[in-house]
C-alpha positions, 0 to 999 in steps of 0.5 A, a space after each residue: 729270708 729275702 721277702 722279710 728283707 723286702 718288706 722291712 725295706 718297703 716299710 722303711 721307705 713308706 715311714 721315710 715318705 710319711 716323714 718327709 710329707 709331714 715335714 713339708 706340711 709343717 713347713 708349708 703351715 709355718 709359711 702360711 702362718 707367716 704370710 697371714 701375719 700382715 692379713 687384716 684381722 677384722 674383715 668389716 672393712 670389706 663391708 657388703 659385697 654383691 655377687 654377679 648374681 645380685 646376692 648380698 654378702 657380708 663375709 663377716 656374718 657368713 663366717 660367724 658359724 662355720 669357716 669360709 673359703 675366700 678365693 681371690 682369682 682372675 680370668 687372666 691368671 693361668 694358675 688360677 685355671 688349675 686352682 679354680 676346679 679344686 675350689 669348686 669341689 670344696 664342701 664349705 661356703 666360698 666367696 670368690 673375688 674376681 681380681 681385675 678380670 673386666 666388666 660383670 658380663 665378661 666374668 659371668 661368661 667366664 664363670 658360666 663357661 667353666 661351670 663354677 658354682 661358687 659365688 663370685 664378687 667381681 672387683 673390677 676396680 681392685 678395691 677389695 683386693 687392696 683392702 686385703 692386701 692382695 698382690 698375687 693371684 690366686 690367694 686363698 684365705 680362710 675367714 672364721 668368726 669374722 676374722 681372717 685366719 690363713 692365707 696362701 698364694 699360688 698353687 694350693 691343692 684341694 687337701 690343703 684347702 680342706 686342712 686349713 678349713 679344718 684348722 680354723 674349725 679347730 681354732 674356733 
């Protein structure tokens, strides 16, 4: 009889845990949607951006077929050191913008030393960051169909990134 009681108790605890997790996800999503309300909806203002390796990217065009993770970070950002490796694991196009992190050679060296594979646009003069209204690093946004759909700032883990990309696909 005791074993049944313990199993019921464990099941109730697991159910409570899942309920709390769901509540946290709802709150985080609501906060992200609230933050996203001030995003520029049309990303054409960014124009063509050149990566550190000379590739010219047009985010509006790149995001037409599938969502693109836009990652604004900095070499001097402590939280970015935690988030960047997870961004590097995302299995979707990533356009990263290195915000006020120094000259191209410095940023390229940093990216090379860390072994990151994502595209990097160096925003040495903070022009792109200002266009996007970025005031905090790291900031992650999802672009889809030529518009920014979601934004979040601070620590974001891989499942959160994947969930936002999935939601953007669902929203079409």
